[in-house]
C-alpha positions as CSV (number, residue, x, y, z in Angstrom):
1,M,61.9,-104.0,84.0
2,S,63.6,-102.3,86.8
3,S,62.8,-99.1,88.6
4,V,64.8,-97.0,91.1
5,I,63.0,-95.1,93.8
6,F,64.8,-92.4,95.7
7,I,63.5,-91.0,98.9
8,V,65.0,-87.6,99.6
9,C,64.6,-86.2,103.1
10,L,66.9,-84.0,105.0
11,V,67.6,-83.8,108.7
12,P,69.4,-80.7,110.0
13,Q,73.0,-81.6,110.8
14,G,75.1,-80.0,113.6
15,S,72.3,-79.1,116.0
16,V,70.7,-80.9,118.9
17,L,67.5,-81.3,116.8
18,G,69.3,-83.4,114.2
19,P,69.5,-86.6,116.1
20,R,66.0,-86.2,117.6
21,L,64.4,-85.5,114.2
22,F,66.2,-88.5,112.7
23,V,64.9,-90.8,115.4
24,L,61.3,-89.5,114.9
25,Y,61.7,-89.9,111.1
26,I,62.8,-93.6,111.3
27,A,60.6,-94.6,114.3
28,D,58.1,-96.5,112.2
29,L,60.5,-97.8,109.6
30,A,60.9,-101.3,111.1
31,D,57.1,-101.6,111.5
32,V,56.4,-100.9,107.8
33,I,59.2,-103.2,106.7
34,H,58.0,-106.0,108.9
35,Q,54.5,-105.8,107.4
36,H,56.1,-106.6,104.0
37,D,58.2,-109.5,105.4
38,V,61.4,-107.8,104.2
39,K,64.7,-108.0,106.1
40,L,66.3,-104.8,107.4
41,H,69.9,-104.1,108.2
42,A,70.5,-100.8,109.8
43,Y,73.6,-99.1,111.1
44,A,73.7,-95.5,112.2
45,D,72.0,-93.6,109.3
46,D,72.4,-96.4,106.7
47,S,69.4,-98.8,106.2
48,Q,69.4,-101.7,103.7
49,L,66.4,-103.7,102.8
50,Y,66.8,-107.2,101.4
51,M,65.0,-110.5,100.6
52,H,66.2,-113.9,99.7
53,C,64.7,-115.5,96.6
54,Q,65.2,-118.2,93.9
55,R,66.5,-117.3,90.5
56,D,63.0,-117.8,89.0
57,D,61.5,-115.3,91.5
58,V,63.8,-112.3,91.0
59,A,61.2,-110.1,89.2
60,A,58.5,-110.8,91.8
61,T,60.9,-110.1,94.6
62,A,62.0,-106.8,93.1
63,T,58.4,-105.8,92.7
64,H,57.8,-106.7,96.3
65,L,60.8,-104.7,97.5
66,S,59.7,-101.7,95.4
67,Q,56.2,-101.8,97.0
68,C,57.8,-101.8,100.4
69,V,59.9,-98.8,99.5
70,V,56.8,-97.0,98.2
71,D,55.0,-97.7,101.5
72,I,58.0,-96.4,103.5
73,G,57.8,-93.2,101.4
74,H,54.2,-92.7,102.4
């Protein structure tokens, strides 16, 4: 069982508000991710969440990551 969750949010491009709104939008991202004990790799406007797991724990890890993404969406 797999599920894909998309978060669609737009930040205006080409204005001085774009970078400021982007920083405000992602300001709490690391805090939420840290609460779930998930690793974060971020560069510019690209963020990747990941966890290491054993082969037997793939389904539980995927569920854990999905819950983290849901909490980020809230």
